[in-house]
N, C-alpha and C positions, 0 to 999 in steps of 0.2 A: 599787392597781388591778388591774393587772399581773398579779396572782399571784394574784385569785381566773379570771381565766382558762387561767391555770397549772394548774390545779387540776383544773378540769373533762373532764379525761384518762375515754372512762369505761373501764368491769370490759371490756368487753371490748377495746375498744383497744391495753390493756396483757399483755391473756395470752395475745391470737390468737402463732402460729409464724405463719412464712412455710411455704412452702416447701423451700427452700434449709438454713433453721435448722431443720428435723427432721429434714431428713435429717443433715447437720452431727451431732444430739445425738444422736441412733441410733450413729452410725459412732460418735466416737468411748466411746460408752458401749459398744461392741462390744468395742474395742479396748483398752480401760481394762479393763473386772470395773466391779465391785461397791465404794463408798466403805467405807472400817472400819464406820459404822453404818450402809450396806445388809447388811454381812454382819453385823453381829449380830443384824438383826428380820431375818436369814434364819436362823439357825440358829436364834433361837428356832418360826421359827415350821415347821421342817423337824420340829421335835422336837414341834406343838404347842400349843405357849404363846402363840395371838393375840390373850389382852389384855395379857403383857410385854411383846410385837414393839410393840404399840400405845405402853403405856408409856412405851419408852427412847425410840420417835419423839418420844412429846407429849416428852419430856425436850426432847430437842436441835431441834426443830422449835419449838414455843413453841404452836403452836395442834393442838385437836384434828384441824379439820377436814382440815389438812397433814397430821398423820400418819398419820390412816387413806388419806390419799391415798397417800403414801408405800407405809403398810403394804399395800399393793389392787395398788400398784405390781409389788413384789416379788410377791407372790405369784399374780399373775398370771404373772415372771419364772419362777417357782419348780415353776410348771404346764410353764408350756412347754416348762423345760429337762428338764423330766422326762418329757414328750410327747412330744420329742422322739428321746428312745434306744431 
């Protein structure tokens, strides 16, 4: 019976980050840089191979929604990096 109550956690509650957690994530990302998966996606996006980047992400992440989100975040990183120069 208690397991049913445990499963009623809403999606909103699971995915929301507090302000401090968001800051820590940003800080770690800036200090460490990109992971090997993100580097592969980044290289393909530089070459203009969006579909290949999506395929690599999907193979590693397992879901098309997650892979599109990852590709978009790397694309945003690429745009901000190129605009800051």
